[in-house]
Every structure is written in C-alpha cells, then in structure tokens.
GURO-24085 format. One line per 5 residues: number of its first residue (from 0); for each residue x, y, z of N, C-alpha, C, O, CB. Coordinates in pm, whole numbers, plus 50000, padded with zeros to 5 digits. Atoms other than C-alpha are relative to their C-alpha. Glycine has a CB too. Layout:
REM residues N
NUM = X Y Z X Y Z X Y Z X Y Z X Y Z; ...
END
This chain:
REM residues 211
0 = 50135 49987 50055 16278 77616 11178 49978 49891 49896 50051 49884 49797 49978 50140 49937; 50026 50109 50092 16130 77313 11003 49931 50046 49873 49930 49974 49774 49917 49894 50066; 50087 49955 50108 15915 77522 10770 50070 50100 49908 50149 50183 49953 49875 50063 50057; 49949 49908 50101 16005 77705 10448 49881 50073 49940 49806 50017 49861 50083 49925 49890; 50118 49924 50043 15753 77980 10382 49998 50023 49849 49894 50060 49794 49995 50134 50071
5 = 49994 49980 50145 15870 78001 10019 49964 49873 49922 49953 49877 49800 50139 50046 49960; 50029 50126 50069 15788 77638 09943 49858 50000 49943 49766 50056 50003 50017 49881 50096; 50134 50013 50060 15497 77563 09709 49922 49884 50059 49803 49868 50031 50013 49983 49849; 50069 50109 49931 15418 77255 09920 49958 50048 50139 50043 50071 50226 50091 49874 50010; 50052 49961 49869 15195 77357 10210 49948 49876 50071 49880 49793 50010 49887 50107 49986
10 = 50051 50111 49921 15123 77109 10488 49925 50058 50119 49984 50123 50205 50115 49905 50046; 50084 49955 49889 14835 77186 10723 49998 49889 50104 49969 49773 50073 49854 50036 49951; 49997 50105 49899 14867 77005 11053 50002 50050 50142 49999 50169 50170 50117 49914 49978; 50000 49976 49855 14874 76981 11429 50100 49902 50061 50093 49783 50032 49856 49982 50062; 49889 50086 49954 15178 76844 11620 49960 49869 50066 50033 49770 50055 50082 50076 50095
15 = 50040 50123 49933 14983 76586 11822 49927 49902 49907 49890 49792 49948 49911 50033 50117; 50062 50089 50098 14829 76439 11506 50103 49899 49952 50204 49937 49892 49940 50080 49880; 49906 50104 50043 15001 76107 11440 50014 49996 49847 50126 49990 49797 49954 49863 50052; 49987 50002 50146 14917 76103 11065 50077 50120 49945 50154 50108 49850 49863 49994 49936; 49925 49880 50041 15046 76460 11029 50149 49979 50021 50230 50014 49934 49952 50124 50077
20 = 49859 50021 49970 15374 76362 11195 50065 49904 49901 50183 49919 49869 50015 49948 50142; 49942 50094 50097 15423 76074 10951 50034 50071 49870 50135 50040 49807 49902 49883 49973; 49974 49923 50123 15400 76316 10658 50122 50089 50019 50206 50099 49930 49877 50085 49961; 49886 49914 49971 15645 76555 10822 50130 49918 50002 50232 49963 49950 49981 50071 50135; 49881 50085 49994 15890 76269 10889 50048 49963 49860 50168 49962 49834 49971 49874 50080
25 = 49962 50034 50138 15882 76168 10521 50069 50119 49934 50171 50102 49866 49876 49958 49919; 49941 49880 50060 15956 76525 10414 50139 50027 50056 50232 50056 49981 49909 50121 50023; 49871 49973 49938 16238 76571 10663 50105 49898 49958 50220 49934 49930 49985 50001 50152; 49905 50106 50035 16399 76236 10583 50050 50013 49856 50157 49963 49823 49936 49864 50020; 49965 49989 50142 16405 76326 10213 50030 50144 49958 50037 50175 49839 49890 49945 49916
30 = 49964 49860 50025 16486 76697 10247 49903 50067 49904 49943 50144 49816 50142 50009 49943; 50103 49936 50081 16157 76799 10087 49957 50128 50070 49903 50121 50180 49878 49904 49977; 50041 49874 49935 16094 77168 10162 49848 50011 50006 49778 49970 49913 50058 50120 49925; 50144 49984 49986 15748 77250 10291 49970 50121 50087 50052 50165 50167 49936 49873 50060; 50049 49887 49921 15551 77536 10438 49897 49945 50098 49786 49910 50058 49937 50114 49908
35 = 50088 50056 49897 15397 77418 10766 49900 50105 50046 49937 50214 50091 50082 49948 50120; 50107 49911 49956 15062 77577 10844 49928 49935 50118 49861 49833 50103 49900 50030 49884; 50052 50054 49875 14954 77519 11203 49848 50017 50009 49796 50128 49994 50067 50069 50119; 50144 49998 49977 14589 77428 11260 49978 49953 50143 50005 49838 50177 49922 49907 49896; 50018 50033 49858 14499 77437 11628 49870 49923 50019 49762 49980 50033 50000 50129 50087
40 = 50116 50087 49986 14267 77141 11661 49934 50019 50135 49811 50014 50146 50041 49853 49981; 50056 49983 49866 14225 77199 12034 49911 50123 50010 49820 50128 50093 50113 50010 50102; 50081 49878 49998 14080 77543 11962 49889 49997 49894 49820 50096 49872 50088 50122 49977; 50109 50017 50095 13845 77409 11697 50024 50059 49863 49928 50079 49788 49879 50060 50055; 49973 49939 50130 14022 77558 11395 49967 49906 49884 49940 49951 49772 50145 50042 49992
45 = 50034 50095 50105 13958 77240 11200 49854 50006 49958 49819 49963 49849 50033 49862 50044; 50144 49992 50030 13583 77307 11217 49959 50134 49941 49843 50154 49905 49919 49974 50127; 50033 49867 50050 13603 77666 11098 49991 50002 49848 50061 49925 49781 50104 50103 50048; 50021 49996 50146 13488 77759 10746 50128 50019 49919 50142 49961 49811 49905 50112 49966; 49877 49974 50075 13833 77882 10642 50076 49871 49972 50127 49850 49862 50090 50097 50077
50 = 49929 50126 50022 13987 77538 10694 49913 49899 49928 49962 49823 49845 50048 49943 50134; 50089 50098 50065 13682 77337 10587 49984 50028 49851 49942 49941 49776 49863 50000 50068; 50001 49971 50143 13697 77516 10253 50118 49931 49931 50116 49909 49810 50006 50151 49975; 49884 50073 50052 14034 77340 10212 49976 49850 50011 49999 49774 49916 50129 50040 50075; 50032 50141 49978 13932 77006 10363 49865 49991 50070 49857 50014 50190 50111 49929 50083
55 = 50134 50005 49942 13558 76958 10419 49987 49909 50121 49897 49928 50204 49902 49956 49896; 50008 50090 49884 13625 76677 10668 50049 50068 50128 50018 50023 50238 50083 49873 49974; 49948 49928 49884 13801 76926 10896 50117 49933 50068 50153 49969 50181 49891 50017 50098; 49892 50077 49940 14087 76684 10958 50136 50036 49941 50145 50085 49828 49975 49851 49983; 49863 49987 50049 14465 76707 10928 50064 49862 49997 50025 49773 50073 50083 50099 50090
60 = 49935 49900 50083 14694 76650 10753 49929 50023 49868 49849 49941 49822 50142 49959 49974; 50039 49966 50135 14615 76821 10427 50120 50065 49935 50194 50139 50000 49873 50095 49997; 49893 49930 50071 14863 76929 10163 49941 50080 49885 49837 50046 49828 50107 49900 49948; 50028 49921 50120 14845 77193 09895 50132 50008 49926 50222 50084 49963 49942 50146 50035; 49876 50009 50077 15113 77113 09639 49983 50079 49871 49938 50026 49769 50037 49853 49971
65 = 50013 49913 50116 15120 77407 09401 49857 49999 49946 49833 49984 49826 50097 49957 49890; 50145 49990 50027 14736 77432 09414 49930 49865 49984 49809 49860 49962 49978 50081 49875; 50064 50132 49996 14677 77055 09414 49979 49963 50146 50075 49947 50221 50086 49891 49926; 50034 50026 49859 14496 76979 09740 49969 49852 50021 49894 49792 49944 49881 50087 50043; 50020 50142 49972 14502 76632 09895 49994 49978 50150 50075 50032 50225 50113 49914 49936
70 = 50011 50038 49859 14389 76491 10229 50021 49850 50013 50045 49781 49914 49863 50042 50060; 49979 50141 49964 14421 76151 10401 50150 49967 49997 50214 49970 49892 49922 49907 49904; 49856 50016 49984 14768 76070 10530 50062 49896 49908 50168 49921 49850 50030 49964 50141; 49944 50104 50086 14823 75746 10338 50007 50046 49855 50107 50022 49786 49918 49871 50010; 50002 49947 50137 14723 75911 10011 50109 50105 49981 50173 50110 49877 49863 50059 49968
75 = 49896 49897 50006 14955 76204 10087 50138 49937 49994 50222 49978 49914 49989 50094 50122; 49870 50068 49999 15247 75973 10166 50028 49935 49863 50139 49946 49811 50005 49893 50112; 49984 50062 50131 15192 75780 09843 50028 50106 49893 50116 50089 49809 49875 49918 49963; 49985 49892 50098 15159 76101 09640 50140 50061 50006 50204 50081 49902 49894 50109 50023; 49867 49939 49987 15478 76253 09778 50109 49906 49950 50205 49951 49887 50026 50038 50147
80 = 49902 50097 50049 15672 75934 09707 49999 49991 49848 50104 49984 49784 49974 49863 50061; 50012 50015 50144 15540 75910 09354 50045 50126 49925 50104 50116 49818 49857 49967 49962; 49961 49876 50067 15597 76277 09268 50145 50038 50026 50203 50115 49949 49910 50112 50045; 49860 49969 49967 15941 76294 09434 50092 49881 49980 50209 49886 50017 50010 50049 50143; 49921 50119 50031 16060 75948 09326 50073 49944 50122 50194 49920 50119 50101 50032 49892
85 = 49942 50053 49876 16116 75818 09678 49984 49848 50002 49900 49794 50074 49933 50065 50125; 50020 50144 50023 16162 75455 09577 50035 49913 50120 49985 49801 50130 50082 49957 49883; 49971 50079 49880 16311 75337 09908 49877 49996 50092 49843 49891 50148 50122 50058 50076; 50116 49991 49910 16008 75455 10104 49873 49941 49937 49781 49902 50009 49976 50146 50037; 50116 50057 50070 15761 75333 09837 50053 49929 49876 50051 49984 49766 49894 50111 49962
90 = 49927 50071 50107 15934 75066 09625 49921 49985 49871 49798 49972 49871 50040 49865 50049; 50062 50013 50132 15866 75038 09253 49948 49859 49974 49848 49840 49905 50100 50038 49891; 50042 50139 50021 15841 74658 09262 49853 49983 50040 49814 50020 50151 50090 49903 50081; 50144 50007 49980 15470 74580 09233 49962 49924 50126 49876 49968 50202 49933 49936 49879; 50036 50081 49884 15459 74308 09499 50047 50063 50131 49977 50058 50232 50060 49860 49986
95 = 49952 49932 49880 15671 74499 09748 49911 50120 50032 49876 50143 50148 50147 50046 49983; 50089 49885 49981 15457 74808 09696 49863 49955 50050 49802 50023 50133 49985 50079 49868; 50129 50053 49955 15143 74597 09744 50005 49969 50150 49906 49990 50221 49962 49873 49920; 49985 50028 49857 15277 74489 10085 50000 50130 50082 49947 50135 50192 50128 49920 50026; 50006 49870 49934 15333 74853 10177 49856 50048 50008 49810 50094 50112 50088 50104 49925
100 = 50141 49959 50003 14976 74930 10070 49917 49921 50099 49827 49975 50163 49942 49982 49859; 50072 50085 49905 14851 74639 10279 50010 50057 50141 49910 50064 50213 50056 49856 49997; 49982 49945 49866 15000 74791 10594 49938 50139 50015 49891 50174 50123 50148 50007 50032; 50066 49869 49994 14871 75138 10507 49851 49983 50029 49794 50055 50111 50021 50077 49868; 50143 50026 49979 14517 75001 10488 49975 49939 50139 49879 49975 50207 49946 49905 49891
105 = 50014 50063 49867 14565 74786 10799 50006 50106 50110 49929 50101 50206 50110 49893 50022; 49979 49899 49897 14682 75086 10998 49872 50077 50032 49839 50096 50149 50107 50097 49956; 50118 49916 49978 14365 75289 10950 49888 49928 50074 49815 49990 50152 49948 50050 49867; 50112 50073 49939 14128 75015 11062 50041 49921 50123 49960 49846 50179 49939 49907 49899; 49953 50075 49883 14341 74877 11344 50071 50091 50100 50007 50141 50193 50095 49889 49955
110 = 49923 49926 49899 14618 75063 11529 49954 50145 50011 49961 50204 50119 50148 49995 49967; 50045 49860 49997 14481 75407 11434 49881 50017 50094 49875 50114 50170 49962 50048 49857; 50119 49992 49915 14151 75340 11609 50039 49987 50147 49990 50062 50232 49897 49890 49961; 49958 50020 49862 14321 75211 11923 50072 50121 50056 50046 50163 50169 50089 49878 50010; 49925 49882 49956 14559 75505 11945 49908 50119 50026 49922 50188 50127 50105 50038 49898
115 = 50091 49885 49987 14283 75762 11892 49920 49993 50129 49912 50091 50202 49905 50006 49880; 50081 50015 49878 14065 75625 12170 50086 50010 50125 50046 50072 50224 49926 49867 49997; 49912 50001 49884 14356 75574 12407 50046 50141 50035 50047 50180 50151 50121 49910 49975; 49952 49864 49976 14487 75928 12365 49888 50095 50040 49907 50182 50125 50070 50052 49876; 50114 49915 49963 14144 76092 12380 49963 49975 50145 49938 50070 50221 49879 49974 49907
120 = 50033 50034 49862 14069 75907 12703 50100 50055 50099 50065 50092 50211 49990 49851 50015; 49895 49948 49911 14401 76020 12848 50004 50153 50000 50019 50215 50105 50137 49944 49957; 49982 49856 50014 14410 76377 12717 49880 50079 50049 49893 50191 50099 50028 50035 49855; 50121 49929 49960 14049 76467 12792 49923 49918 50104 49816 49865 50074 49910 50029 49878; 50060 50087 49897 13966 76287 13120 49861 50045 50044 49786 49965 50101 50089 49994 50120
125 = 50130 49950 49956 13661 76507 13183 49889 49975 49898 49772 50000 49926 50009 50148 50029; 50101 50030 50100 13486 76403 12864 49913 49883 50045 49958 49795 50118 50066 49969 49865; 50091 50110 49970 13184 76176 12893 50059 49869 49946 50102 49863 49831 49860 50026 49940; 49951 50133 50039 13292 75810 12881 50150 49998 49968 50196 49910 49895 49922 49950 49880; 49857 49994 50032 13662 75909 12870 50073 49874 50049 50160 49822 49978 50063 50125 50062
130 = 49934 50120 49948 13768 75616 13090 49962 49877 49919 50044 49789 49895 49964 49979 50147; 50046 50110 50084 13559 75378 12883 50077 50000 49866 50117 49895 49817 49847 50010 49975; 49926 49988 50125 13729 75509 12568 50146 49959 50019 50204 49893 49934 49992 50143 49946; 49861 50035 49974 14072 75474 12726 50018 49849 50009 50112 49793 49952 50048 50066 50129; 49992 50145 49984 14008 75112 12824 49978 49929 49867 50049 49834 49833 49897 49951 50103
135 = 50029 50058 50132 13859 75030 12483 50118 50022 49906 50155 49934 49829 49871 50059 49941; 49885 49969 50084 14151 75204 12312 50120 49914 50034 50190 49867 49945 50036 50146 50014; 49888 50083 49957 14405 75015 12518 49984 49856 49950 50080 49792 49908 50013 50002 50154; 50028 50136 50049 14238 74686 12424 50030 49990 49851 50094 49895 49806 49853 49962 50028; 49977 50001 50144 14244 74773 12054 50146 50018 49964 50198 49953 49872 49918 50108 49934
140 = 49859 49975 50026 14598 74904 12066 50083 49876 50032 50175 49842 49958 50050 50120 50082; 49928 50123 49962 14722 74591 12246 49984 49892 49894 50080 49822 49861 49949 49948 50136; 50024 50098 50107 14562 74374 11980 50084 50032 49877 50140 49942 49814 49850 49997 49962; 49922 49958 50117 14732 74575 11705 50150 49975 50021 50219 49928 49931 49975 50148 49970; 49858 50021 49971 15073 74561 11875 50033 49851 50000 50141 49811 49955 50038 50062 50136
145 = 49980 50145 50002 15035 74185 11923 50013 49949 49856 50093 49861 49827 49884 49928 50072; 49997 50037 50142 14971 74154 11549 50135 50037 49939 50193 49957 49865 49886 50069 49923; 49870 49957 50050 15286 74354 11468 50111 49910 50054 50202 49871 49981 50027 50146 50037; 49900 50085 49936 15490 74147 11716 50007 49863 49931 50115 49812 49904 49968 49982 50151; 50005 50129 50068 15376 73823 11551 50057 50009 49860 50128 49919 49815 49856 49948 49995
150 = 49950 49981 50137 15452 73959 11205 50153 50011 50000 50219 49948 49918 49938 50126 49936; 49855 49982 49994 15805 74068 11300 50070 49869 50035 50177 49839 49981 50037 50107 50102; 49943 50129 49962 15872 73732 11461 49998 49901 49883 50091 49822 49866 49923 49942 50119; 50017 50093 50112 15748 73547 11155 50088 50038 49880 50149 49952 49817 49852 49996 49957; 49932 49955 50121 15910 73760 10883 50150 50024 50016 50224 50021 49918 49937 50124 49951
155 = 49857 49979 49971 16246 73828 11050 50058 50120 49925 50176 50118 49890 50079 49875 49966; 49950 49878 50063 16274 74171 10886 50012 50109 50106 49945 50106 50209 49906 50045 49885; 49981 49891 49905 16393 74486 11061 49875 50088 50008 49836 50135 50115 50121 50085 49960; 50120 49918 50007 16087 74677 10944 49885 49916 49942 49903 49797 49920 50025 50128 49914; 50119 50078 50032 15740 74574 10830 50007 49926 49867 49962 49812 49856 49881 50089 49999
160 = 50000 50059 50134 15803 74505 10462 50135 49943 49963 50146 49828 49918 49957 50103 49898; 49865 50048 50026 16178 74481 10417 50096 50076 50091 50052 50137 50188 50039 50018 49850; 49903 49946 49904 16499 74608 10575 50030 50149 49979 50138 50197 50015 50128 49922 49990; 49996 49854 50007 16438 74974 10491 49865 50053 50047 49764 49984 50037 50033 50049 49855; 50125 49937 49956 16179 75211 10633 49916 50039 49879 49967 50098 49783 50029 50124 50090
165 = 50093 49958 50105 15874 75258 10411 49897 50095 50061 49896 50120 50181 49930 49876 49935; 50104 49911 49949 15580 75494 10437 49904 49927 50092 49839 49989 50177 49923 50063 49885; 50084 50077 49908 15388 75213 10607 50061 50004 50140 49989 50018 50239 49985 49854 49952; 49933 49992 49870 15647 75213 10885 49982 50138 50063 49957 50149 50183 50149 49968 49985; 50016 49864 49948 15626 75592 10919 49859 50021 50056 49842 50083 50161 50029 50102 49890
170 = 50138 49982 49956 15248 75579 10948 49975 49928 50133 49903 49979 50219 49903 49948 49893; 50020 50079 49879 15263 75312 11217 50091 50046 50114 50052 50039 50231 50024 49852 49971; 49909 49948 49897 15565 75457 11401 49934 50109 50082 49943 50108 50205 50128 50055 49936; 50059 49886 49929 15373 75772 11488 49878 49960 50084 49836 50034 50172 49960 50107 49902; 50107 50052 49915 15089 75562 11628 50058 49935 50126 49993 49928 50230 49913 49898 49922
175 = 49937 50075 49890 15334 75374 11853 50080 50088 50095 50076 50067 50216 50090 49895 49943; 49901 49933 49917 15586 75627 11977 49942 50093 50106 50010 50123 50204 50091 50078 49913; 50058 49911 49900 15348 75855 12165 49964 49928 50130 49930 49992 50229 49877 50068 49944; 50031 50078 49880 15288 75573 12413 50126 49959 50076 50116 49892 50179 49919 49877 49964; 49873 50036 49937 15657 75533 12502 50019 50074 50133 49953 50176 50157 50117 50031 49906
180 = 49977 49934 49870 15787 75623 12852 50041 50147 49987 50003 50228 50071 50107 49926 50076; 49955 49862 50015 15949 75942 12719 49891 50091 49942 49909 50212 49930 50122 50005 49912; 50113 49922 50050 15614 76051 12575 49886 49994 50102 49903 50039 50216 49952 49948 49860; 50114 50005 49908 15271 75985 12731 50002 49879 50093 49928 49874 50191 49871 50000 49922; 49984 50118 49915 15375 75648 12878 49866 49929 50026 49828 49905 50140 50065 50040 50134
185 = 50133 50060 49988 15039 75484 12807 49998 49850 49970 49893 49786 49979 49905 50071 49906; 49999 50142 50036 15154 75136 12706 50131 49936 50044 50238 49995 50030 49978 49981 49848; 49883 50075 49956 15392 74876 12846 50049 49910 49886 49987 49809 49855 49967 49916 50127; 49946 50076 50113 15607 74748 12558 50088 49884 50044 50142 49812 49959 50078 50092 49909; 49907 50102 49952 15805 74509 12780 49963 49859 49952 50051 49773 49939 50006 50003 50151
190 = 50045 50131 50048 15596 74213 12660 50011 49988 49848 49981 49883 49791 49855 49976 50043; 49994 49998 50147 15656 74311 12297 50138 50050 49957 50149 50157 49897 49887 50091 49941; 49863 49954 50025 16036 74331 12259 50031 50025 49852 50107 50116 49820 50098 49900 50054; 49973 49981 50142 16038 74295 11880 49939 50132 49950 49998 50202 49869 49944 49882 49918; 50065 49875 50040 15794 74583 11841 50074 50121 50056 50091 50221 49987 49854 50002 50047
195 = 49922 49890 49941 15989 74803 12080 50129 50021 49923 50170 50134 49897 50030 49971 50149; 49877 49992 50078 16306 74722 11888 49972 50060 49862 50053 50136 49808 50064 49861 49986; 50044 49945 50130 16120 74802 11564 49984 50151 50009 50025 50223 49918 49866 49934 49956; 50017 49856 49981 16027 75145 11700 50136 50068 50015 50162 50170 49951 49913 50029 50125; 49868 49941 49976 16381 75216 11822 50085 49998 49873 50161 50091 49848 50072 49925 50113
200 = 49925 50007 50125 16530 75101 11491 49956 50108 49902 50038 50163 49829 49984 49861 49937; 50047 49892 50087 16311 75347 11305 50055 50134 50047 50097 50217 49965 49847 50005 49997; 49947 49875 49947 16418 75627 11535 50148 50017 49962 50191 50127 49928 49983 50005 50153; 49859 49996 50038 16783 75539 11465 50015 50020 49849 50101 50095 49804 50072 49871 50044; 49995 49993 50146 16720 75499 11091 49975 50143 49952 50040 50192 49860 49897 49904 49937
205 = 50035 49862 50036 16564 75845 11071 50095 50101 50060 50102 50216 50015 49858 50031 50043; 49894 49921 49938 16839 75983 11294 49946 50137 50045 49843 50146 50112 50119 50019 49901; 50038 49866 49954 16817 76359 11347 49866 50045 49949 49802 50131 50009 50102 50099 49958; 50130 49962 50056 16507 76385 11129 49887 49960 50094 49784 50028 50101 49980 49936 49863; 50103 50042 49904 16310 76193 11391 49991 50099 50116 49881 50138 50156 50028 49859 50053
210 = 49999 49906 49889 16416 76426 11671 49934 50132 49964 49927 50222 50048 50141 50024 50047
END
C-alpha cells in the first residue's frame, strides 16, 4: 500500500495523470509519507462540488499539507522540496535551480500539451475530432522530444540539468513513459536514442520507487 492514512500530507490524484505521478514519484523516492485520495476523473469527480471546493480548477494533483492546500504540479514539487529539504531534486545553487525552473516552465507549454492531446485522442476515440487531436498531439510531442534530444546531445549530461534526477526530470519523465512499448506504445523512440536512454536511466535511478 503506497498510502498512509495517518499522514498529514494528503495527495488528491488519478493514476493516469502524468503530473500526479510526478508528485508521487518524488514522495516515494524520498520516503515522504502521504495519504493518497483517489479522484476518479473518468467519472467526473473532478467537476463535483466536493472536489472543486478544494481545487476550483477541478484538476489533479492537489495537496493538503496539514491544512495548507496547493495545486499545480510544478508548484507542489517545488514546495515539497523546499519544506522537506530535498536539495538533490531541487538544488540550492541559484543558477542550477534556475535551470530546473526553466524546464518546469518549458514542460507545461510544450511536452504537456502534446501528451494531453495524444492520450485523449487515443483513449477516447469516439470523441469529436479525436483523430485530429491525436495527430496534432503527436506532432507537438515529436517536437518536444526532438528538443530534449538536442539538449542531451549538446549538454552531455545524464539528466536535463546535471547528473542527478531533479523535479524537472520527474515532471517530464511521466509525460514520456506512457508512450513506451510497455505502456500505450504511442511513440517510436528509435529515432531519439538519447531521450530513450534518458527515460531508462531515470527508471533505474528511481529503482523500485518507479515500479
């Protein structure tokens, strides 16, 4: 059982939510106890008044840390690192931290959009314009992966910022791994060997916590 019902840190989420999974990975990797509260997005629980009273946007993840409520995955990841002193995942050095922040911001306006459209088009094929969304998502996702591939080739680091996993890597990992052959198999990584290696290295780095 990943959840500790006695923990004062509550995490509201849905397993197929990539941002939610990044928060869970950070907690597991650092042995942070949390109380997982399942919100069934497929059944519309995110739109119900009970949940919208916690997060008016109706989105996951959301945390309640001893009555302090916070939404938005990047903000949550930063908050958990700062309150739990997770300096490897969010380095104290100002310039290194700025590079982590750069990737957090990049993720939301790039790979996140591509993944969302690609998965919606695949998961809900009967929706209006689902194929159009899938094609558009694939185009956006390919552009984002190409950008990561170029960065890894240029910087020669194992991960995005330095040779340890940061919260930026966690946020982007969960956007990438659902397209692998062992998951939904929606993207061919064979043309992007550095990115595939980057994903696999994170899985190894996180070890059992990733599984």
